[in-house]
All heavy atoms as TSV, in Angstrom:
chain	resi	resn	atom	element	x	y	z
A	1	MET	N	N	104.795	105.687	105.780
A	1	MET	CA	C	104.705	104.769	106.960
A	1	MET	C	C	106.155	104.695	107.555
A	1	MET	O	O	106.274	104.541	108.765
A	1	MET	CB	C	104.300	103.475	106.419
A	1	MET	CG	C	102.789	103.419	106.002
A	1	MET	SD	S	101.593	104.221	107.137
A	1	MET	CE	C	101.672	103.114	108.562
A	2	ALA	N	N	107.196	104.827	106.707
A	2	ALA	CA	C	108.492	104.759	107.297
A	2	ALA	C	C	108.728	105.908	108.201
A	2	ALA	O	O	109.398	105.781	109.304
A	2	ALA	CB	C	109.443	104.814	106.107
A	3	ALA	N	N	108.206	107.059	107.877
A	3	ALA	CA	C	108.305	108.274	108.716
A	3	ALA	C	C	107.715	108.009	110.083
A	3	ALA	O	O	108.245	108.470	111.157
A	3	ALA	CB	C	107.872	109.524	108.035
A	4	LEU	N	N	106.594	107.404	110.059
A	4	LEU	CA	C	105.829	107.153	111.368
A	4	LEU	C	C	106.431	106.071	112.241
A	4	LEU	O	O	106.167	106.121	113.379
A	4	LEU	CB	C	104.410	106.723	111.019
A	4	LEU	CG	C	103.486	107.768	110.184
A	4	LEU	CD1	C	102.218	107.123	109.945
A	4	LEU	CD2	C	103.490	109.008	111.052
A	5	SER	N	N	107.288	105.245	111.683
A	5	SER	CA	C	107.908	104.241	112.497
A	5	SER	C	C	108.790	104.831	113.592
A	5	SER	O	O	108.845	104.252	114.575
A	5	SER	CB	C	108.698	103.279	111.615
A	5	SER	OG	O	109.921	103.936	111.067
A	6	GLY	N	N	109.328	106.009	113.459
A	6	GLY	CA	C	110.196	106.546	114.392
A	6	GLY	C	C	109.344	107.242	115.538
A	6	GLY	O	O	109.818	107.747	116.611
A	7	TRP	N	N	108.088	107.280	115.333
A	7	TRP	CA	C	107.134	107.915	116.346
A	7	TRP	C	C	106.311	106.944	117.139
A	7	TRP	O	O	105.358	107.222	117.737
A	7	TRP	CB	C	106.081	108.777	115.566
A	7	TRP	CG	C	106.729	110.083	114.949
A	7	TRP	CD1	C	107.941	110.563	115.239
A	7	TRP	CD2	C	106.098	110.927	114.019
A	7	TRP	NE1	N	108.264	111.708	114.493
A	7	TRP	CE2	C	107.065	111.953	113.730
A	7	TRP	CE3	C	104.923	110.942	113.386
A	7	TRP	CZ2	C	106.754	112.889	112.701
A	7	TRP	CZ3	C	104.682	111.932	112.464
A	7	TRP	CH2	C	105.585	112.911	112.256
A	8	SER	N	N	106.878	105.690	117.198
A	8	SER	CA	C	106.133	104.677	117.872
A	8	SER	C	C	105.846	104.953	119.462
A	8	SER	O	O	104.947	104.348	120.031
A	8	SER	CB	C	106.853	103.310	117.719
A	8	SER	OG	O	108.120	103.384	118.381
A	9	HIS	N	N	106.659	105.767	120.101
A	9	HIS	CA	C	106.351	106.090	121.469
A	9	HIS	C	C	105.673	107.358	121.728
A	9	HIS	O	O	105.638	107.836	122.913
A	9	HIS	CB	C	107.762	106.033	122.263
A	9	HIS	CG	C	108.550	104.773	122.172
A	9	HIS	ND1	N	107.891	103.507	122.208
A	9	HIS	CD2	C	109.725	104.499	121.897
A	9	HIS	CE1	C	108.821	102.604	122.123
A	9	HIS	NE2	N	109.940	103.133	121.845
A	10	HIS	N	N	105.180	107.877	120.664
A	10	HIS	CA	C	104.412	109.232	120.727
A	10	HIS	C	C	102.911	108.980	120.380
A	10	HIS	O	O	102.491	108.196	119.597
A	10	HIS	CB	C	104.924	110.259	119.806
A	10	HIS	CG	C	106.421	110.598	120.133
A	10	HIS	ND1	N	106.782	111.487	121.055
A	10	HIS	CD2	C	107.632	110.153	119.583
A	10	HIS	CE1	C	108.079	111.668	121.161
A	10	HIS	NE2	N	108.663	110.813	120.298
A	11	ARG	N	N	102.055	109.769	120.929
A	11	ARG	CA	C	100.631	109.834	120.634
A	11	ARG	C	C	100.535	110.533	119.230
A	11	ARG	O	O	101.155	111.563	118.899
A	11	ARG	CB	C	99.823	110.607	121.643
A	11	ARG	CG	C	98.438	110.615	121.385
A	11	ARG	CD	C	97.713	111.336	122.420
A	11	ARG	NE	N	97.886	110.691	123.821
A	11	ARG	CZ	C	97.055	110.006	124.405
A	11	ARG	NH1	N	95.928	109.627	123.789
A	11	ARG	NH2	N	97.236	109.448	125.538
A	12	LEU	N	N	99.747	109.823	118.375
A	12	LEU	CA	C	99.382	110.411	117.029
A	12	LEU	C	C	97.944	111.078	117.097
A	12	LEU	O	O	97.122	110.536	117.783
A	12	LEU	CB	C	99.415	109.325	115.978
A	12	LEU	CG	C	100.754	108.650	115.833
A	12	LEU	CD1	C	100.625	107.585	114.724
A	12	LEU	CD2	C	101.813	109.490	115.534
A	13	TYR	N	N	97.823	112.070	116.276
A	13	TYR	CA	C	96.522	112.636	116.092
A	13	TYR	C	C	96.254	112.654	114.645
A	13	TYR	O	O	97.195	112.723	113.743
A	13	TYR	CB	C	96.502	114.066	116.637
A	13	TYR	CG	C	96.739	114.136	118.159
A	13	TYR	CD1	C	98.045	114.318	118.657
A	13	TYR	CD2	C	95.678	114.095	119.018
A	13	TYR	CE1	C	98.219	114.381	119.958
A	13	TYR	CE2	C	95.927	114.110	120.388
A	13	TYR	CZ	C	97.142	114.264	120.830
A	13	TYR	OH	O	97.357	114.368	122.219
A	14	LEU	N	N	94.964	112.573	114.229
A	14	LEU	CA	C	94.577	112.679	112.834
A	14	LEU	C	C	93.933	114.127	112.638
A	14	LEU	O	O	93.187	114.632	113.413
A	14	LEU	CB	C	93.724	111.664	112.397
A	14	LEU	CG	C	94.117	110.174	112.489
A	14	LEU	CD1	C	92.987	109.213	112.074
A	14	LEU	CD2	C	95.275	110.131	111.542
A	15	ALA	N	N	94.478	114.701	111.495
A	15	ALA	CA	C	93.749	115.999	111.104
A	15	ALA	C	C	93.131	115.849	109.724
A	15	ALA	O	O	93.719	115.297	108.841
A	15	ALA	CB	C	94.906	117.144	110.989
A	16	LEU	N	N	91.879	116.168	109.713
A	16	LEU	CA	C	91.049	116.076	108.358
A	16	LEU	C	C	90.728	117.577	107.936
A	16	LEU	O	O	90.290	118.314	108.780
A	16	LEU	CB	C	89.674	115.319	108.768
A	16	LEU	CG	C	88.812	115.079	107.545
A	16	LEU	CD1	C	89.463	113.991	106.672
A	16	LEU	CD2	C	87.483	114.733	108.042
A	17	ASP	N	N	91.059	117.741	106.709
A	17	ASP	CA	C	90.857	119.018	106.189
A	17	ASP	C	C	90.358	118.987	104.685
A	17	ASP	O	O	90.514	117.967	104.019
A	17	ASP	CB	C	92.215	119.872	106.193
A	17	ASP	CG	C	91.978	121.442	106.003
A	17	ASP	OD1	O	90.718	121.790	106.121
A	17	ASP	OD2	O	92.926	122.045	105.765
A	18	THR	N	N	89.712	119.949	104.288
A	18	THR	CA	C	89.310	120.051	102.906
A	18	THR	C	C	89.699	121.269	102.199
A	18	THR	O	O	89.919	122.321	102.849
A	18	THR	CB	C	87.663	119.938	102.831
A	18	THR	OG1	O	87.274	121.054	103.626
A	18	THR	CG2	C	87.189	118.600	103.341
A	19	THR	N	N	89.955	121.230	100.950
A	19	THR	CA	C	90.295	122.346	100.102
A	19	THR	C	C	89.517	122.300	98.909
A	19	THR	O	O	89.460	121.342	98.102
A	19	THR	CB	C	91.786	122.276	99.673
A	19	THR	OG1	O	92.545	122.233	100.847
A	19	THR	CG2	C	92.250	123.468	99.009
A	20	VAL	N	N	88.932	123.441	98.359
A	20	VAL	CA	C	88.205	123.542	97.111
A	20	VAL	C	C	89.145	124.097	96.168
A	20	VAL	O	O	89.820	125.072	96.369
A	20	VAL	CB	C	86.944	124.440	97.310
A	20	VAL	CG1	C	86.233	124.599	95.962
A	20	VAL	CG2	C	86.003	123.830	98.248
A	21	LEU	N	N	89.216	123.384	94.920
A	21	LEU	CA	C	90.064	123.826	93.825
A	21	LEU	C	C	89.196	124.237	92.699
A	21	LEU	O	O	88.390	123.495	92.223
A	21	LEU	CB	C	90.923	122.662	93.420
A	21	LEU	CG	C	91.794	121.965	94.639
A	21	LEU	CD1	C	92.278	120.647	94.104
A	21	LEU	CD2	C	92.908	122.874	94.996
A	22	TRP	N	N	89.394	125.430	92.232
A	22	TRP	CA	C	88.769	126.002	91.076
A	22	TRP	C	C	87.260	125.944	91.169
A	22	TRP	O	O	86.553	125.860	90.147
A	22	TRP	CB	C	89.218	125.322	89.727
A	22	TRP	CG	C	90.713	125.323	89.546
A	22	TRP	CD1	C	91.469	126.372	89.278
A	22	TRP	CD2	C	91.499	124.253	89.735
A	22	TRP	NE1	N	92.735	125.980	89.346
A	22	TRP	CE2	C	93.024	124.729	89.563
A	22	TRP	CE3	C	91.484	122.839	90.031
A	22	TRP	CZ2	C	94.021	123.941	89.564
A	22	TRP	CZ3	C	92.541	122.160	90.123
A	22	TRP	CH2	C	93.762	122.577	89.938
A	23	ASN	N	N	86.737	125.971	92.386
A	23	ASN	CA	C	85.254	125.992	92.614
A	23	ASN	C	C	84.597	124.743	91.973
A	23	ASN	O	O	83.400	124.799	91.695
A	23	ASN	CB	C	84.516	127.308	92.115
A	23	ASN	CG	C	85.094	128.447	92.835
A	23	ASN	OD1	O	85.185	128.359	94.133
A	23	ASN	ND2	N	85.218	129.626	92.225
A	24	ARG	N	N	85.347	123.668	91.725
A	24	ARG	CA	C	84.876	122.551	91.049
A	24	ARG	C	C	85.200	121.321	91.849
A	24	ARG	O	O	84.446	120.296	91.760
A	24	ARG	CB	C	85.343	122.474	89.699
A	24	ARG	CG	C	84.773	121.362	88.875
A	24	ARG	CD	C	85.129	121.502	87.499
A	24	ARG	NE	N	84.577	120.236	86.695
A	24	ARG	CZ	C	84.806	119.949	85.530
A	24	ARG	NH1	N	85.578	120.735	84.731
A	24	ARG	NH2	N	84.372	118.906	84.989
A	25	TYR	N	N	86.313	121.165	92.360
A	25	TYR	CA	C	86.837	119.957	93.033
A	25	TYR	C	C	87.065	120.275	94.434
A	25	TYR	O	O	87.438	121.256	94.976
A	25	TYR	CB	C	88.120	119.452	92.408
A	25	TYR	CG	C	88.085	119.174	90.971
A	25	TYR	CD1	C	88.451	120.147	89.966
A	25	TYR	CD2	C	87.418	118.057	90.477
A	25	TYR	CE1	C	88.361	119.835	88.597
A	25	TYR	CE2	C	87.309	117.721	89.074
A	25	TYR	CZ	C	87.756	118.679	88.151
A	25	TYR	OH	O	87.582	118.364	86.882
A	26	CYS	N	N	86.822	119.140	95.324
A	26	CYS	CA	C	87.055	119.256	96.703
A	26	CYS	C	C	88.089	118.210	96.985
A	26	CYS	O	O	87.881	116.938	96.740
A	26	CYS	CB	C	85.882	119.089	97.576
A	26	CYS	SG	S	86.155	119.091	99.227
A	27	MET	N	N	89.218	118.568	97.601
A	27	MET	CA	C	90.324	117.605	98.066
A	27	MET	C	C	90.088	117.391	99.475
A	27	MET	O	O	90.165	118.373	100.323
A	27	MET	CB	C	91.688	118.059	97.675
A	27	MET	CG	C	92.810	117.070	98.095
A	27	MET	SD	S	94.365	117.429	97.514
A	27	MET	CE	C	94.779	118.770	98.554
A	28	ILE	N	N	89.839	116.201	99.873
A	28	ILE	CA	C	89.866	115.798	101.279
A	28	ILE	C	C	91.219	115.125	101.711
A	28	ILE	O	O	91.693	114.298	101.054
A	28	ILE	CB	C	88.693	114.716	101.662
A	28	ILE	CG1	C	87.474	115.184	101.092
A	28	ILE	CG2	C	88.680	114.337	103.059
A	28	ILE	CD1	C	86.379	114.102	101.082
A	29	HIS	N	N	91.893	115.697	102.714
A	29	HIS	CA	C	93.143	115.204	103.097
A	29	HIS	C	C	93.225	114.882	104.564
A	29	HIS	O	O	92.758	115.606	105.307
A	29	HIS	CB	C	94.411	116.022	102.629
A	29	HIS	CG	C	94.206	117.497	102.737
A	29	HIS	ND1	N	94.667	118.262	103.730
A	29	HIS	CD2	C	93.586	118.378	101.805
A	29	HIS	CE1	C	94.328	119.446	103.599
A	29	HIS	NE2	N	93.694	119.679	102.416
A	30	LEU	N	N	93.850	113.743	104.840
A	30	LEU	CA	C	93.942	113.267	106.187
A	30	LEU	C	C	95.395	113.169	106.543
A	30	LEU	O	O	96.133	112.541	105.803
A	30	LEU	CB	C	93.303	111.817	106.224
A	30	LEU	CG	C	93.229	111.220	107.713
A	30	LEU	CD1	C	92.270	112.037	108.593
A	30	LEU	CD2	C	92.669	109.877	107.582
A	31	SER	N	N	95.795	113.883	107.625
A	31	SER	CA	C	97.243	113.942	107.960
A	31	SER	C	C	97.312	113.293	109.375
A	31	SER	O	O	96.447	113.365	110.176
A	31	SER	CB	C	97.725	115.363	107.999
A	31	SER	OG	O	97.642	115.865	106.699
A	32	VAL	N	N	98.534	112.769	109.626
A	32	VAL	CA	C	98.938	112.334	110.914
A	32	VAL	C	C	99.730	113.440	111.615
A	32	VAL	O	O	100.709	113.987	110.987
A	32	VAL	CB	C	99.672	111.047	110.863
A	32	VAL	CG1	C	100.273	110.616	112.203
A	32	VAL	CG2	C	98.989	109.896	110.193
A	33	VAL	N	N	99.335	113.735	112.806
A	33	VAL	CA	C	100.095	114.939	113.496
A	33	VAL	C	C	100.823	114.304	114.691
A	33	VAL	O	O	100.136	113.591	115.497
A	33	VAL	CB	C	99.015	115.981	113.968
A	33	VAL	CG1	C	99.807	117.143	114.712
A	33	VAL	CG2	C	98.363	116.524	112.733
A	34	CYS	N	N	102.060	114.595	114.811
A	34	CYS	CA	C	102.888	114.129	115.893
A	34	CYS	C	C	104.081	114.942	116.025
A	34	CYS	O	O	104.676	115.427	115.009
A	34	CYS	CB	C	103.373	112.635	115.754
A	34	CYS	SG	S	104.208	111.917	117.067
A	35	CYS	N	N	104.531	115.310	117.245
A	35	CYS	CA	C	105.737	115.988	117.577
A	35	CYS	C	C	105.814	117.382	116.755
A	35	CYS	O	O	106.837	117.757	116.292
A	35	CYS	CB	C	106.923	115.145	117.211
A	35	CYS	SG	S	107.031	113.577	117.965
A	36	GLY	N	N	104.590	117.976	116.674
A	36	GLY	CA	C	104.542	119.212	116.027
A	36	GLY	C	C	104.640	119.284	114.492
A	36	GLY	O	O	104.734	120.278	113.822
A	37	ARG	N	N	104.489	118.025	114.019
A	37	ARG	CA	C	104.618	117.923	112.495
A	37	ARG	C	C	103.251	117.263	111.932
A	37	ARG	O	O	102.756	116.463	112.633
A	37	ARG	CB	C	105.718	116.907	112.054
A	37	ARG	CG	C	107.132	117.388	112.642
A	37	ARG	CD	C	107.660	118.367	111.713
A	37	ARG	NE	N	109.099	118.568	112.001
A	37	ARG	CZ	C	109.544	119.814	112.361
A	37	ARG	NH1	N	108.728	120.755	112.128
A	37	ARG	NH2	N	110.771	119.898	112.593
A	38	ALA	N	N	102.811	117.704	110.838
A	38	ALA	CA	C	101.713	117.000	110.143
A	38	ALA	C	C	102.246	116.285	108.832
A	38	ALA	O	O	102.906	117.048	107.977
A	38	ALA	CB	C	100.650	118.034	109.707
A	39	VAL	N	N	101.926	115.059	108.780
A	39	VAL	CA	C	102.458	114.299	107.531
A	39	VAL	C	C	101.254	113.793	106.860
A	39	VAL	O	O	100.418	113.140	107.383
A	39	VAL	CB	C	103.313	113.041	108.030
A	39	VAL	CG1	C	103.750	112.188	106.885
A	39	VAL	CG2	C	104.541	113.430	108.879
A	40	PRO	N	N	101.000	114.153	105.559
A	40	PRO	CA	C	99.906	113.640	104.780
A	40	PRO	C	C	99.917	112.183	104.696
A	40	PRO	O	O	100.933	111.587	104.489
A	40	PRO	CB	C	100.131	114.429	103.416
A	40	PRO	CG	C	101.105	115.417	103.670
A	40	PRO	CD	C	101.911	115.013	104.778
A	41	LEU	N	N	98.687	111.683	104.944
A	41	LEU	CA	C	98.722	110.198	104.946
A	41	LEU	C	C	97.755	109.697	103.797
A	41	LEU	O	O	98.121	108.886	102.994
A	41	LEU	CB	C	98.081	109.715	106.261
A	41	LEU	CG	C	97.977	108.253	106.482
A	41	LEU	CD1	C	99.285	107.577	106.437
A	41	LEU	CD2	C	97.191	107.941	107.872
A	42	LEU	N	N	96.577	110.211	103.627
A	42	LEU	CA	C	95.707	109.899	102.635
A	42	LEU	C	C	94.890	111.139	102.143
A	42	LEU	O	O	94.762	112.113	102.769
A	42	LEU	CB	C	94.637	108.920	103.226
A	42	LEU	CG	C	95.080	107.678	103.755
A	42	LEU	CD1	C	93.973	106.923	104.645
A	42	LEU	CD2	C	95.601	106.732	102.705
A	43	TRP	N	N	94.413	111.019	100.786
A	43	TRP	CA	C	93.666	112.107	100.297
A	43	TRP	C	C	92.816	111.514	99.181
A	43	TRP	O	O	92.880	110.519	98.717
A	43	TRP	CB	C	94.648	113.254	99.756
A	43	TRP	CG	C	95.550	112.772	98.797
A	43	TRP	CD1	C	95.431	112.603	97.470
A	43	TRP	CD2	C	96.822	112.278	99.029
A	43	TRP	NE1	N	96.595	112.139	96.835
A	43	TRP	CE2	C	97.510	111.980	97.819
A	43	TRP	CE3	C	97.659	112.147	100.265
A	43	TRP	CZ2	C	98.783	111.426	97.809
A	43	TRP	CZ3	C	98.853	111.699	100.198
A	43	TRP	CH2	C	99.492	111.408	99.014
A	44	ARG	N	N	91.705	112.383	98.904
A	44	ARG	CA	C	90.773	112.018	97.984
A	44	ARG	C	C	90.270	113.271	97.267
A	44	ARG	O	O	90.078	114.333	97.957
A	44	ARG	CB	C	89.531	111.362	98.667
A	44	ARG	CG	C	88.447	110.766	97.720
A	44	ARG	CD	C	87.390	110.136	98.437
A	44	ARG	NE	N	86.387	109.768	97.569
A	44	ARG	CZ	C	85.151	109.370	97.789
A	44	ARG	NH1	N	84.787	109.303	99.119
A	44	ARG	NH2	N	84.294	109.072	96.964
A	45	VAL	N	N	90.024	113.162	96.059
A	45	VAL	CA	C	89.526	114.342	95.252
A	45	VAL	C	C	88.165	113.967	94.704
A	45	VAL	O	O	87.942	113.029	94.140
A	45	VAL	CB	C	90.391	114.761	94.147
A	45	VAL	CG1	C	89.849	115.987	93.327
A	45	VAL	CG2	C	91.806	115.207	94.727
A	46	LEU	N	N	87.155	114.967	94.921
A	46	LEU	CA	C	85.809	114.630	94.471
A	46	LEU	C	C	85.389	115.880	93.549
A	46	LEU	O	O	85.837	117.071	93.851
A	46	LEU	CB	C	84.782	114.730	95.723
A	46	LEU	CG	C	85.070	113.842	96.879
A	46	LEU	CD1	C	84.074	114.223	98.040
A	46	LEU	CD2	C	84.865	112.401	96.476
A	47	GLU	N	N	84.517	115.599	92.681
A	47	GLU	CA	C	84.023	116.741	91.934
A	47	GLU	C	C	82.785	117.215	92.813
A	47	GLU	O	O	81.722	116.652	92.781
A	47	GLU	CB	C	83.454	116.369	90.538
A	47	GLU	CG	C	83.095	117.504	89.720
A	47	GLU	CD	C	82.998	117.120	88.197
A	47	GLU	OE1	O	83.316	116.056	87.846
A	47	GLU	OE2	O	82.579	118.082	87.462
A	48	HIS	N	N	83.047	118.338	93.503
A	48	HIS	CA	C	82.290	118.849	94.538
A	48	HIS	C	C	82.536	120.289	94.717
A	48	HIS	O	O	83.722	120.570	95.105
A	48	HIS	CB	C	82.382	118.042	95.785
A	48	HIS	CG	C	81.500	118.298	96.938
A	48	HIS	ND1	N	80.117	117.886	96.814
A	48	HIS	CD2	C	81.682	118.930	98.072
A	48	HIS	CE1	C	79.530	118.342	98.000
A	48	HIS	NE2	N	80.502	118.977	98.725
A	49	GLY	N	N	81.647	121.282	94.556
A	49	GLY	CA	C	82.063	122.725	94.616
A	49	GLY	C	C	81.957	123.272	95.939
A	49	GLY	O	O	82.163	124.469	96.100
A	50	SER	N	N	82.039	122.469	97.118
A	50	SER	CA	C	82.018	122.978	98.330
A	50	SER	C	C	82.997	122.304	99.271
A	50	SER	O	O	83.329	121.051	99.063
A	50	SER	CB	C	80.610	122.917	98.993
A	50	SER	OG	O	80.619	123.074	100.422
A	51	ALA	N	N	83.456	123.006	100.296
A	51	ALA	CA	C	84.519	122.292	101.210
A	51	ALA	C	C	83.795	121.481	102.267
A	51	ALA	O	O	84.341	120.747	102.980
A	51	ALA	CB	C	85.334	123.441	101.934
A	52	THR	N	N	82.379	121.696	102.337
A	52	THR	CA	C	81.675	120.852	103.227
A	52	THR	C	C	81.280	119.577	102.574
A	52	THR	O	O	80.566	119.541	101.483
A	52	THR	CB	C	80.396	121.620	103.646
A	52	THR	OG1	O	80.722	122.947	104.263
A	52	THR	CG2	C	79.453	120.945	104.753
A	53	VAL	N	N	81.684	118.465	103.154
A	53	VAL	CA	C	81.439	117.123	102.520
A	53	VAL	C	C	80.736	116.264	103.567
A	53	VAL	O	O	80.841	116.354	104.856
A	53	VAL	CB	C	82.610	116.370	102.021
A	53	VAL	CG1	C	83.214	117.201	100.862
A	53	VAL	CG2	C	83.700	116.274	103.166
A	54	ALA	N	N	79.913	115.361	103.143
A	54	ALA	CA	C	79.149	114.405	103.972
A	54	ALA	C	C	80.164	113.440	104.644
A	54	ALA	O	O	81.250	113.070	104.016
A	54	ALA	CB	C	78.036	113.672	103.286
A	55	PHE	N	N	79.787	112.893	105.730
A	55	PHE	CA	C	80.632	111.910	106.420
A	55	PHE	C	C	80.929	110.755	105.498
A	55	PHE	O	O	82.020	110.141	105.486
A	55	PHE	CB	C	79.877	111.456	107.639
A	55	PHE	CG	C	80.703	110.321	108.437
A	55	PHE	CD1	C	81.910	110.614	109.071
A	55	PHE	CD2	C	80.124	108.981	108.478
A	55	PHE	CE1	C	82.524	109.566	109.748
A	55	PHE	CE2	C	80.739	107.949	109.151
A	55	PHE	CZ	C	81.942	108.253	109.763
A	56	GLU	N	N	80.005	110.293	104.702
A	56	GLU	CA	C	80.226	109.204	103.766
A	56	GLU	C	C	81.247	109.357	102.789
A	56	GLU	O	O	81.835	108.521	102.291
A	56	GLU	CB	C	78.897	108.894	102.953
A	56	GLU	CG	C	77.743	108.319	103.782
A	56	GLU	CD	C	77.072	109.426	104.736
A	56	GLU	OE1	O	77.070	110.659	104.339
A	56	GLU	OE2	O	76.463	109.024	105.711
A	57	ALA	N	N	81.620	110.658	102.514
A	57	ALA	CA	C	82.726	111.090	101.541
A	57	ALA	C	C	84.111	110.726	102.154
A	57	ALA	O	O	85.101	110.351	101.444
A	57	ALA	CB	C	82.674	112.411	101.185
A	58	TYR	N	N	84.238	111.020	103.511
A	58	TYR	CA	C	85.471	110.784	104.054
A	58	TYR	C	C	85.631	109.667	105.040
A	58	TYR	O	O	86.720	109.252	105.404
A	58	TYR	CB	C	85.998	112.067	104.742
A	58	TYR	CG	C	85.250	112.566	105.928
A	58	TYR	CD1	C	85.408	112.006	107.183
A	58	TYR	CD2	C	84.286	113.544	105.665
A	58	TYR	CE1	C	84.658	112.510	108.217
A	58	TYR	CE2	C	83.508	114.045	106.865
A	58	TYR	CZ	C	83.659	113.549	108.070
A	58	TYR	OH	O	82.954	113.947	109.175
A	59	GLN	N	N	84.528	108.860	105.235
A	59	GLN	CA	C	84.597	107.639	106.144
A	59	GLN	C	C	85.614	106.698	105.547
A	59	GLN	O	O	86.312	106.028	106.264
A	59	GLN	CB	C	83.211	107.031	106.189
A	59	GLN	CG	C	83.246	105.887	107.137
A	59	GLN	CD	C	81.809	105.330	107.230
A	59	GLN	OE1	O	80.979	105.523	106.436
A	59	GLN	NE2	N	81.513	104.542	108.298
A	60	PRO	N	N	85.692	106.369	104.160
A	60	PRO	CA	C	86.752	105.425	103.707
A	60	PRO	C	C	88.121	105.812	104.011
A	60	PRO	O	O	88.958	104.980	104.386
A	60	PRO	CB	C	86.514	105.403	102.198
A	60	PRO	CG	C	85.053	105.947	101.942
A	60	PRO	CD	C	84.793	106.852	103.098
A	61	LEU	N	N	88.393	107.201	104.095
A	61	LEU	CA	C	89.838	107.549	104.574
A	61	LEU	C	C	89.976	107.250	105.994
A	61	LEU	O	O	91.107	106.768	106.286
A	61	LEU	CB	C	89.965	109.088	104.286
A	61	LEU	CG	C	89.898	109.605	102.902
A	61	LEU	CD1	C	89.946	111.051	102.934
A	61	LEU	CD2	C	90.935	109.067	102.096
A	62	LEU	N	N	89.028	107.333	106.811
A	62	LEU	CA	C	89.231	106.999	108.247
A	62	LEU	C	C	89.514	105.522	108.352
A	62	LEU	O	O	90.287	105.100	109.211
A	62	LEU	CB	C	87.978	107.598	109.006
A	62	LEU	CG	C	87.901	109.079	109.097
A	62	LEU	CD1	C	86.544	109.390	109.818
A	62	LEU	CD2	C	89.104	109.686	109.732
A	63	ARG	N	N	88.711	104.770	107.697
A	63	ARG	CA	C	88.830	103.297	107.790
A	63	ARG	C	C	90.128	102.891	107.313
A	63	ARG	O	O	90.843	101.991	107.941
A	63	ARG	CB	C	87.745	102.536	106.904
A	63	ARG	CG	C	86.377	102.605	107.591
A	63	ARG	CD	C	85.461	101.911	106.793
A	63	ARG	NE	N	84.130	101.732	107.605
A	63	ARG	CZ	C	83.001	101.653	107.003
A	63	ARG	NH1	N	82.814	101.530	105.728
A	63	ARG	NH2	N	81.823	101.682	107.793
A	64	LYS	N	N	90.601	103.407	106.132
A	64	LYS	CA	C	92.005	103.071	105.614
A	64	LYS	C	C	93.022	103.480	106.566
A	64	LYS	O	O	94.093	102.694	106.862
A	64	LYS	CB	C	92.199	103.632	104.258
A	64	LYS	CG	C	93.567	103.397	103.650
A	64	LYS	CD	C	93.440	102.698	102.378
A	64	LYS	CE	C	94.775	102.320	101.949
A	64	LYS	NZ	N	94.753	101.781	100.550
A	65	ALA	N	N	92.867	104.619	107.312
A	65	ALA	CA	C	93.879	105.158	108.226
A	65	ALA	C	C	93.964	104.224	109.478
A	65	ALA	O	O	95.009	103.793	109.952
A	65	ALA	CB	C	93.575	106.548	108.624
A	66	ARG	N	N	92.743	103.796	109.792
A	66	ARG	CA	C	92.787	102.841	110.956
A	66	ARG	C	C	93.495	101.550	110.670
A	66	ARG	O	O	94.231	101.003	111.409
A	66	ARG	CB	C	91.289	102.483	111.313
A	66	ARG	CG	C	91.172	101.542	112.524
A	66	ARG	CD	C	89.774	101.236	112.922
A	66	ARG	NE	N	89.136	100.636	111.877
A	66	ARG	CZ	C	87.704	100.428	111.812
A	66	ARG	NH1	N	86.947	100.838	112.767
A	66	ARG	NH2	N	87.188	99.920	110.779
A	67	TRP	N	N	93.400	101.086	109.345
A	67	TRP	CA	C	94.037	99.827	108.965
A	67	TRP	C	C	95.537	100.139	108.884
A	67	TRP	O	O	96.318	99.302	109.294
A	67	TRP	CB	C	93.414	99.397	107.672
A	67	TRP	CG	C	94.106	98.065	107.213
A	67	TRP	CD1	C	93.734	96.807	107.589
A	67	TRP	CD2	C	95.184	97.921	106.355
A	67	TRP	NE1	N	94.531	95.941	107.074
A	67	TRP	CE2	C	95.413	96.509	106.291
A	67	TRP	CE3	C	95.955	98.802	105.591
A	67	TRP	CZ2	C	96.478	96.024	105.384
A	67	TRP	CZ3	C	96.945	98.269	104.766
A	67	TRP	CH2	C	97.196	96.925	104.670
A	68	LEU	N	N	95.914	101.148	108.254
A	68	LEU	CA	C	97.340	101.507	108.083
A	68	LEU	C	C	98.079	101.760	109.398
A	68	LEU	O	O	99.215	101.348	109.558
A	68	LEU	CB	C	97.556	102.815	107.252
A	68	LEU	CG	C	97.184	102.650	105.792
A	68	LEU	CD1	C	97.297	104.030	105.117
A	68	LEU	CD2	C	98.241	101.748	105.118
A	69	LEU	N	N	97.364	102.296	110.516
A	69	LEU	CA	C	97.945	102.650	111.741
A	69	LEU	C	C	97.641	101.535	112.808
A	69	LEU	O	O	97.929	101.635	113.960
A	69	LEU	CB	C	97.477	103.982	112.252
A	69	LEU	CG	C	97.740	105.154	111.330
A	69	LEU	CD1	C	96.934	106.376	111.749
A	69	LEU	CD2	C	99.272	105.421	111.293
A	70	ARG	N	N	97.180	100.417	112.367
A	70	ARG	CA	C	96.823	99.360	113.344
A	70	ARG	C	C	98.086	98.797	114.109
A	70	ARG	O	O	97.825	98.434	115.154
A	70	ARG	CB	C	96.173	98.090	112.522
A	70	ARG	CG	C	97.196	97.346	111.579
A	70	ARG	CD	C	96.511	96.435	110.754
A	70	ARG	NE	N	97.438	95.633	109.867
A	70	ARG	CZ	C	98.075	96.130	108.808
A	70	ARG	NH1	N	97.806	97.326	108.426
A	70	ARG	NH2	N	98.887	95.426	108.116
A	71	GLU	N	N	99.219	98.961	113.626
A	71	GLU	CA	C	100.377	98.535	114.362
A	71	GLU	C	C	100.888	99.644	115.418
A	71	GLU	O	O	101.641	99.197	116.257
A	71	GLU	CB	C	101.550	98.223	113.417
A	71	GLU	CG	C	101.148	97.179	112.397
A	71	GLU	CD	C	101.252	95.768	112.889
A	71	GLU	OE1	O	102.026	95.509	113.832
A	71	GLU	OE2	O	100.493	94.927	112.452
A	72	HIS	N	N	100.494	100.841	115.220
A	72	HIS	CA	C	100.836	101.822	116.170
A	72	HIS	C	C	100.259	101.627	117.503
A	72	HIS	O	O	98.995	101.391	117.577
A	72	HIS	CB	C	100.512	103.239	115.609
A	72	HIS	CG	C	101.353	104.283	116.330
A	72	HIS	ND1	N	100.877	104.792	117.435
A	72	HIS	CD2	C	102.415	104.940	115.900
A	72	HIS	CE1	C	101.747	105.804	117.817
A	72	HIS	NE2	N	102.626	105.876	116.923
A	73	PRO	N	N	101.020	101.748	118.691
A	73	PRO	CA	C	100.438	101.590	119.969
A	73	PRO	C	C	99.441	102.671	120.219
A	73	PRO	O	O	99.637	103.812	119.889
A	73	PRO	CB	C	101.675	101.608	120.898
A	73	PRO	CG	C	102.671	102.125	120.104
A	73	PRO	CD	C	102.440	101.986	118.665
A	74	MET	N	N	98.410	102.299	120.963
A	74	MET	CA	C	97.357	103.375	121.388
A	74	MET	C	C	97.738	103.977	122.591
A	74	MET	O	O	98.382	103.615	123.477
A	74	MET	CB	C	96.042	102.551	121.491
A	74	MET	CG	C	95.508	102.021	120.319
A	74	MET	SD	S	94.930	103.319	119.152
A	74	MET	CE	C	94.521	102.388	117.804
């Protein structure tokens, strides 16, 4: 959050990505993208053998990001 404080006058974008590890785990990671940089913000690891996950799996990450970024101007 300290890194993001310097970006208060810039538009932020969120990038959601998944990575499968050892064909057994799926890591969902949510990054904030600004000024050509992506900063990891939140992540979650599921026991799931595919990179395709249901909305219900990553919805909590989006809600938490909305709460964490609530002070950032829109």
